[in-house]
N, C-alpha and C positions, 0 to 999 in steps of 0.2 A: 596477557592473553593475546594470541595471534589475531590479527584482523580478519583472518580467514577461518577462525574457529566459530562455533555456534555462539550467538550473542544473546544478550538479554532481550533484544528486540526480535524475538522469534515470532513466527506466525501466530495470529490471534487464537486460532484453533488449538495450536500446541500449548499456548499459555493457559487456555481454559482447561485443557486436559490435565495440566500440571497443578491446577488450583485445588485447594483442599475440598474434599468431598466427605462429609460426615466426620470431619476431624482428621482424615487421612489424605495424604498427598498422592495423586495419580501422575506418574511420570509421563512426560511427552514422548513422542516418537524418537527412536534412536537416530542420531545423525547418520547420513550415508557418507562414508569415508572414501575419498578419491585419491588415487596416485596419478600425478601428472608426469608423463614422460616427455621431456622436451620443453624448454622455456625460452624459445627464440621469439620470432615475430608473432607466430600464431599462439603459442603457449602463453606468452606474456599478455597478448590481447585477451585471451580467455580469462585470465586472472583479473585483468583490469575491468572487464565488463561484469564479471561475477561480483566483484567487490562494489562496483558502482550501483548495481541493481539488486543487491543481495536481498533487501527487505521484500521487494516485489516477487523475486524469484522463489524465495522460501515460502512466501504466502501462497504462491500458485502450486507448488509441489507438495506442500503440507508437512515438510520436515526440513531440518537443517542440512546443509551441505558442508562437509568438513574436508578441506584439502589437507591430506596427511603427509604427502611426500611430493617434492618437486625434483625430479631427476634431471640432471644436466651433465654435460661433458666437463665443463670448467666451473667448479663451485666458486672460484674467486672472481669471476667476471661480474662487474657492476650491473645491477638490475634495478628496475623501477620500484617505486614504493608499494606496488601491489604484490610484490614477491617477498614474503617474510624470510629473512636470511636463515632462520633456524630450521626452516623446512627444506632448504636446498641441500641436495646430496648428489653424489656421483654413484651411489650404490643402488643400481637398478635391481639387483638380486634381492636386496633387503626389502625394497618397496614391493616387489612382486610376491615375495614370500610372506608379507605381513598378513596374518589371518584376519585382521580387522579391516583390510581394504576391500571395498565392495565393487568399485568401478575403477578401471584403468583408462585414462585418456591418453592416447598416443598422438603426440604432435611433433615427432622427430623427423619424419619423412624418410624416403629411401626404402630399400628392401633388405637391408642387412640386419642390424640389431633390431630395428623396428618390427620386422616380421617375426623374429625370434621372440620378442617380448609379447607381441600380440598373441601368438600361438600359446605361449606359456600361461598367459593370463586366462585365456579361454579354457584351456584344459584344466585349469585350477578352479573353474566355475565362476570366474570374475567377469562381469560385464565389461565390454570394450567399446569405447567411443573413439573413432579414428577419422582423420582427415586425409588418410594416405591413399591416393588414387593408384600409386604404383603397386602397393600391396593388394588392393582390392581387384585391380584389373589383371595383374599377372599371377596372383596367388590366391584368387578367390576360392578355389576348390579346397585348398589347405585350410584357409580361415574358417570356412563353413564346417569342414570336418572336425576341426578343433572345437568349435562352438557346440556341435552336436555331441561330441565326446564329453565335454564338460558341463553340458546342460546350461550353457551360457548364451547371452545375447551379444550381438555386435551391431553397432549403429555407425553409419558412414555418410551421413548427409553432406558433410563438408568436403567429401572427396570429389564432388562434382559441382562446379559452378559457384564455389565460395558461399556467399550468403543467399543464393537462390534456393528455395526449398523444393527442388525438383525431384529428389529421390523419394521423399515422403509423399509427394503428389502422385508419382507413378505407383508407389506401393499401396497407397491408401485412397486418396481422393479420386484417382482415375482407374482404380483397380477393376472396376466393372466394365471398362471399355475394352474393345478389341483395338489395340493401337496398331496403326498401319505404317506410321512414319514418325521418326524423331529426327529433327534437324536443328542444328544450333551453332552458335558462335561460342565455342567452349574454351578459347584461349585469349586472355586479355592482351597479352604482349603482341601477338600478330594482329589483333584487331586495332590496337593502338597504332601500329606501324602502317597498316593499310589506310587508317583514317588520315594519318599525316600525308601519305602519298596522294590521297584523294583531295584533301583540302588544300594542301600546299604545293602539290606537284613534286614532292620530294622523291629522290631515288630510294631504292630499297636500302642501300648502304647508309644513307643519311637518316632515314627513318629508324633503322636499327640503332644507330649511334644515339639518337634522341631518346629512344626507348630505354637504352642502357643508362643514360644520364638521368632519366626520370625514375630509375629504380624498377622499371617493369621487366627489363631483360637482364639476364645474368651475363657474366663475362663470356661464358660459353652458352649461346642461346639455342643450341641445336634442338633440344627437346621442344621448344616453342616453335622456332622457325621451320623446322622440318616436320611439324605436325604430330609428333609423338605424344605430346601432352594431351592434345585434343582426342587422339585415337584412344588413349587409355580411358578417358572420360566417356567416350562413345561406347566402349566395351561395357562399362558399368551400366550406363543407361539402357543399352540394348538388352542386356541380360534381364533387367527388370521389366522392360516394356514387352518383351516377347516370351518371357519365362523360359529362357534358354541360356545355356552356359556359353559365353563368348570368349574368344581368345584374341590376343593381338595379331596372331598369324592370320586371322580371318578378316582383318581390316586392311583395305587398300589405303595407303598413306602417301600423300604428296604435300610438301610444305609450300612456302611462298617464295622460295629462292628464285624461281623462274618468272615471278611477276615483275614487270618493269613499269616505270612511270608512263611509258607509251601505251601499254595495255590498259592501265587505269584511265588514262585520258580518252582513249578510244571507247572504252566501256561507257564512260559518262556521256560521250557524244551520242551513243546509241541508246541511252536511257537505262543503263545498268550501273551498279557499283560492285567492286570486287571485294568479296569476303572469303575468309577461310572457313568453309562450312564442314561440319561433321554431320553426315547423313546416314541413317540406317532405315531400312524398309523391310516390311514383311509382305511378300507377294506370293500368292499361291502356296503358302506354307513354307516358303524359302526366305532366308534372311540375307540381306546384303548390307555391308558396312563400308563406308568410305569417308576419307578426309581429303579435301583438295580445295584449291582456290576455285571460287564459283562466282559467276556473274548473276547478281540478284537484281530484279527490277527495282528501280528507285522508289516505287510506290509500295513495295512490300515492307511490312514491319521490321524484318531483319535488316533491311538496308539502312534503317535509321539508328541501329545500334552502333554507337561510335566509341572512340577512345578505348579504355580498358574494360568496358562493360561487356557482360556476357548475356546471352539469351538462348532459351531453348523453346523450340516450336514443336508442339505435339499435335498429331492428327489422329483422332480416334473416331469410332463409329457412333458414339453417343455424344461426346463433347464437341465434335467437329474440330475446329482449329482453336488452339489455346497457346498463348506465348507467356513464358516466365522470364522476367528481365531483372537484372540487378548487377551489383558488383560481384565480379567473378573471382576476386582474389583480395589480398590485403589482410592485415591483422584483425581488424574489427569485424568485417563481413564474415570472414572464416570463423572467427570466434563466435559470432552469432549462431552459425549453423552448428558448431560443436556444442554450444550451450543449450540449444534447443534439444539436441540428442541427449545431453546429460540430464536435462530436466525430465525428459521422457523416461530415461532409465531410472532416475530417482523416484519418480512417481509410481513406477511399476515394480520397484525393488521389493522383494520379500513376498511377492504373490505366489511364488512357487511354480509359476507357469512361464515358459519361455514366450517372449513377445516377438522375437524376430526369428526368421529362418530363411534359408535359401529357397527361392521359388523357381529355380532352374529345373523344372520337372518335365520339360519337353525336349525331345531330341529332334531338332530341326536342321535340315541341310543348309549350308552356306554357299552362296554363289560368289564367284570372283567378279572383278570389275568388268571382265569381258562380256558378261551377260547383261550388264546394266544399260538400259536405253537412256540416252541424253541428247540434248542439243549441244552443239559445239561451236566455239569461237576459234577460228584458225587464222593466225596472222602470218602471212608469207611475204618475203622480200622478192620482188619479181622485176625483170627488165620492163621498162616502160615502153612497150612496143605492141603493135597489132598482132593478134592471134594468141597471145599468152593466156588469156582467160579461157579461151576455147579448149586449149590443151589441158589446163588444170581441171576444167569442168569434166573433161573426158575421163580423167583419172578418178574423180569422185564418182561419176556415173558407173564406171566399170566395177567399182567397189560396193555399189549399192547404196551410196550416200547421196541424198537429195539436198541441193543447195536452197536455202531460204532467202538469203540476201547477200549482197556484195557491197563493200565500201572500199574505195581507194584513198590512200593517204597522199600527202604531197610528194612530188617528184624530188629525188635526192641524187647526189653524185654516186659514182660506183661504190659498191659496198666494201667495207673493210672491217675485219674483226672476226672473232670466233663464231662458229655456227653458220657462217655465210660461205657460199661456194667460192673458192679461190678461182680467179680467172674471169669472173663476171666483169663485163665491161659496159660502159655507157650508163645512162641514167636509170635509176631503179625507183620503185615505190612500194610502200606497204599495201598489201591487198588483204583485206579482212573478209573472210567468208564465214557466214553463219549457216549452220546446217539445220535441217529438220531433225526430229528425234530419230536416232539410229543407235543400234547396239555398239558398244565400245569396240568390239573386235572388228567390226566393219570399218569404223573410222580409222582404226590403227592400220588396216590394210591400205586405206587411201593415203595415209601419211607416209607409209613405206614406199608407195608408188611415187609420191611427190618428191621424195629424196633423190630419186634417180631421174627426175624430169629436168631437161635442160632449161625449160622455161621458168624454173624456180631457183633463185639465187640463194635462198635460205628459208628455213622454217623457224620463225621467231618465237611463236607461242601457240600452244594448244590448251584452251581452257574450256571448262564445262559450264553450261548455263543451268540455273536452278530448274528443277522439275516444273513443268507448266502448271501442275495442280498443287504446288506448294503454297 
């Protein structure tokens, strides 16, 4: 018998129901049969945790869980002891067509075959549990339409934040709140890199190499470093928080490629730390979504989130401020979230009532980044001579941007390198200007003016500060 089949050690309630009553045997509840699509890091982790905690899990859900198919690309690849060889198959069609399969767990990733299989399963009336942020962010409309057509449920807790139970919290525990902001560190790779830059003074390139060596970053780290991974997760969270359908096209996305060790050091000197934040807000019935490097006060709880950990900060009218923190990726944390969804699906299986549905029932307008008010950190390379600050302040003033503070760095030799005006001569220095809160479009007008100002040798960085009421 497979180690993943129902055991004699079934839940006590099930054993009682199977006991003889008046000389007759009353059968226990039928096992819920599961097809697992994908058995890599996440799928293998799911089977490991399920087998390790099976007795407690089945006692909690009140019925056995039977893994019926494990669909993989390469059936000959060696796998761990938690994966029975006789269940492994490359025939996804057979697994999806099996009438005895109740739940399909998708752990493949991507939006090719994974999307096709999810839609087929839902249309066939099978519950789907997925960790696929790409599918849920980019194809949510199709997924929910298929679920509606098949009268099926779809669970996706593991698609955001790994083991952090943020989807269920927004859908259930905080459902009575009017959420006005969701802000979070939603990508462990970039958070690991920024932690290295903050603690060790590493360059971005050195931090990326270290993240790749540690297994946090892929050979092609674009999805992480360019902010796309965090943007997809923000889409999912925002759609739940504000009951509106969100698209990637509505998210302003900036990654961390422009963050230097110098900016990290200056930020610390001024009482901030640099984080890649995903922020969405509901203001006057309008939604904004953005992902970008952000200067966070060192005293804020998000500033203490280090290495590959994730955190989501929710602000609602009833709850006030609440932060959810934990491992944002990895085999076992993600498996924990999938297993929680699977247990919920098993517990509710056979009720005849759909337990999940799309809550995107509002049509809210989305504002672009130009309408968002922020405080800004602007690092300029300027000639170290009298009158320069006055000329720069004039450009800011004419653009309607008020200066909060100014910090000058050490005097350096004449500039060399990309992004700095050729022909600049004499000693130069970093000039860091922090603005009062101002709309993005006004700040950008000031930046455009500075690019044509002789008193500016180069614009090294433009970063946003966290909202003052975060």
